[in-house]
C-alpha angles and dihedrals in degrees: 000000000000090000092052091049091049092050091049092048096050091037128047099344104058124337101049095044089046092059088062096046093045094050090047097047094045100039110024114016092082089059102037102026130233097284114137091235093060092049091048094053091046094048092050091055092042096052092042088063091044090052095050093052096039093054089071106047093168088064094050093100091055097046099036106021098046101033119015100035096053090051090049093049093049091049093049091050090054091049093046094051090047092051090057099039100038109040114185095221143324117299113265127222116282118262139200116352092353087075097055104027111011096159097053092040091053091044094053093043087053087071087079092067088066088205093135092054089044090054090056094053105031093069092083091055093050093048091047091052092049095048091046087067091060098264110142105155109107094217092053092046089052092047094051092044091052091048090050090050093051093048093047091046092054090045093051091049091054092046093053093045088054091049090049089055092045093049095049092073099034098099093089100042096040110024116183092003112183094217144357094266090067091049093050093049092048092051095050090047088051096046102038107015122219094334088055090054090055090048091050092050091055094042095051092043091055094043093049093043092054091050094047092050092049093047093047092050092047095049094044091049092050099046091043091055090045098050103020089233110141116273095235093055089056090050090059093044094049094044092048092051092046090051091056095045094046091064091070087081128239100277094049092043091054092047091053095044098051097075092044093048090047087059102044101035096071095058090042091053090046093053093049096046094045091047088067089054097043093109090061092063126074092215107018095188090061089061104032097048098054093043092049091048093051091046089052094049094050090039088059088054089053090048092051090049092051089048089058101256118146110242127200115271091249092060094042091055097051115125112275091007091128088058092048090246098111089130095065103074096043090048092051091049092051090046092055093046096047092044091054092047090048090055095044095048092049 
């Protein structure tokens, strides 16, 4: 169930539609406006390209790996260097929750990146790309997949450090910005002028397109194996659904996704972290399953709170509840209990 929810979240519900809205708001909204008609036309063209590439997953390494990804990496390097070398202004004083609890606030807001959920579902795309090159040995597949994970992890770290630096000075060039897309566009306009804006439009379009293709392929592969419905039919279903959702616009899409991500991120984090410790348990499923369930239950409480629902006083007063991390302590308690039981029984 958790796997299905994760695939839906990073697929047609949030992540894939967001690639279209982000690329539009950063690269094209300043030229065509924020009218729904403009976004609709753009999203139709955008997802048409996504569909064409996604229909042939065996060719994804040729279309994405050899062409789109190198362009994306070069563009991100240019942006990262600029963020460090050309700051927009001096960092301001922290505000709101970043004054009292900056670590937990940053951690929870990191849910919006959906990188953790993406890590759970992108594995099938990486393995598919490796096997499409004729690699069949399991040890080699694992080796190449691990190398890809390390490289992408380092790359993501550098990208986020650059964005941190870029965002620190954004208060003067993009005051009261509704979302990060506005800040990014304002910075590039400030640092590079009109030519920079054109560069940013192309860079974001390529970056979002690569992500959308990967997510669509991953989701279609998974649901096809789950239901035995042909892969290509799922590509059309997923793309069509993403097209509809994307026309909510970026700000509304983020607002809707926050409560859902607050609910499903805790069990996803639990699964990933405990997977690294699976060898320490005699029967890993007897530990991982209860901890994940508890994380999901308390994650749902956090999601309801973020959505504006009034929770009972008992739930509101849980440790770390103010930071929307009420799931952490109960999950740790269940982990300790199940780990001890696992040792005693075996």
